[in-house]
N, C-alpha and C positions, 0 to 999 in steps of 0.2 A: 065619407069613411072609407069607401072602396079605394080612392086615390091615396089616402093616407096609409092603408094597408099595403098597397102596391109599392109605394116608396119605402116603407119599413122593410118589406121583403127584399127590395132591391138593394137597400143598404146592407142587409144581412148577407145577401149573396156576394156583394162586393167585398165585404169584410172576410167572408170565407175564402173567396178566390184570391184576395190580396195575401192572406196568411199562407195559403198553398203556394203562391208564387215566391213569397219570402222564404219559406221552408225550402223550396226547390233551389233558390239561389244560394242559400246557406249550404245545401248539400253539394252544389256545384263548386263552391268555394273550397269546401273541405276535400272534395275530390282533387281539385287542382293543387292544393297543398301536398296531398299524398303523391301525386304524379311528380311534382317538383322533388319531393324526398327521394322517390324512386330514381329519377334521373341523377340526383346527387350521388346516390349509392352506385349507380352504373358507371358514373364518371370517376369514382374513387380509384386512385392508384395505390396498389398494394405496396406498402413499404417493407414488407417482410419477404425475404428471399427464401424460396422453398428449398429444402434440403435435398440431398441425393440418396440417402440411405433409408431403407425400410426400418420402421420402428420395431425394436425387439421387446415385446410385451413380456417375455420370460414366463409364459404361462399365466399371465394375469397378476403376478406378483410384481409390484412396481416400486422402485426406490427413487425418491425425488431428492435432488441435492442442489441447493443454491450456494454458489461460492462467490462472495464479495460482489453481489449484484446491485448495481446502480440503475435507477430508471427515473426518467422524467418524460411526461407526455410531450408529443410534438408541439412546438410553438409555445411552450412554457419554459419558465426559468426555475420552477420549484421541483426539487428532487422529491419524488414520493418514496423511493427506496434508496438508502445510502449504505452500501456495504452489507446488504442482507446475506446472511450465511446460516444455513440449517440443513438438517438431513431428516427426511421422513422415510423410515424403514419400511420394507415390504410388510403389509398387514397392519401396520400401525395406523390408528385413527387419531386425527387431530381435529382441533377446532380453531378457527381464526377469530380472534376477539380484538377489538380496538375501536377507537373513536372513528367518526366519519372522516374520511380522507387520510386514514392511517396507512392504507395500502392493501387492505384485505382483497378487494376485487382486482387490484392491480396484479397481485400474485397470481391469481387465476387467469387473468388475461395474458399474462406472460407465459404461463404453462400451456395455454392453448394457442400460443404463437399469434395472438392478435397484434402483438408488438414484440420487439426484441429489446433486451436491455442495452443501454449504452456502454456499460462496463460489466465485467464479471461473466460467469458462465452458469447455465442451468443444465443440470444432467438428469436424465431419466434412464435408470438401469445403466448407469455409467456411460450413456451416449449423450453427446453435446446435443441439446434440443435443436439448435440451428442446423445440424446436420441431417435431421429426420424429415422425411417427406411428410408434409402436413396431412396428406390424404390417409397415410397409414397410421398417423398419430390419432386422427379423428375416429378411426375404427375402434380404438381401445379406450380413448379418453374423452370425456364430455363434462359439461357443467350446466347447471340450471341456475341462472342469475336471478336475483331478486325481482327484477322487472319482467318476469316471464309472462307469456301469454297462454291462456288455456285454449287448447286446440278443440275445435268442434269436430271430434272424431272419436273413435273407440280407443280404449287403452292400448290394444295391440298395434293400431295405426300410429299412435303417438310415440310408442317405443320404436317403431320401425323408422321414424324420422331420422334416427341415428345412422341408418343405412338404407337409404331410399332405393338403392339398386337391388336389395334382397327381395326375391319373389316368394321365397318360403318363410311362412310365419313361424315355423318351429323354433327358430332361435329366439323369438320373442319370449317364449315361456322359459327358455334357459336363462336369458338375461334377467328376467323377472325373478326367478328362483335364486340366481346368483346375488342379486342386489337386495334380496329379502323384501321385495315388493309383492311377491305372490300371496302371502297371507292377507294383506290389505286388499288386493284385487279380488280375492275369493269372497270377501265380505261385501263387495259391491253387487248391486242387483243384476247388472248385465255382465259381470265378470270382465273378460277381455274384449267382448263385443260391445 
């Protein structure tokens, strides 16, 4: 019986150790995939040429105009936008509604200069979007895409992500009030912290 008990314990230990090794190998494989993705990102060549002008936010009042905008993603033949033309007036609120693949996310990606349209022009406050320095645009404009990640940080640190060079957190409260986020934050147990 003692030998049988020793063998059973040995098999149990082997099984536990084998499971631990298999889990570690799985974690290493996942890490290698993430490192590969990181190197792919670092090797990425930006196809958007930065503008030379500062963005004129006109005191936060922004007019957006698409004029005959045509766009297809690189290495595809399918046009996502074909002659899109519209104006969003300062202070106007809109909703983007449409089927999957209709171009809702593409409009946002074009506004953020992830891509440039092949034809037509996008104007923000009557400035050609291509002429604006991306760094000055990003100080005023941002988007939260549907595939967002929840940050493991406080609300004030998450808002600060929009301007990581900012050392003073007082603007966080201004942004929160301006975007009507503050009432919701005040209901949270830890507020901004």
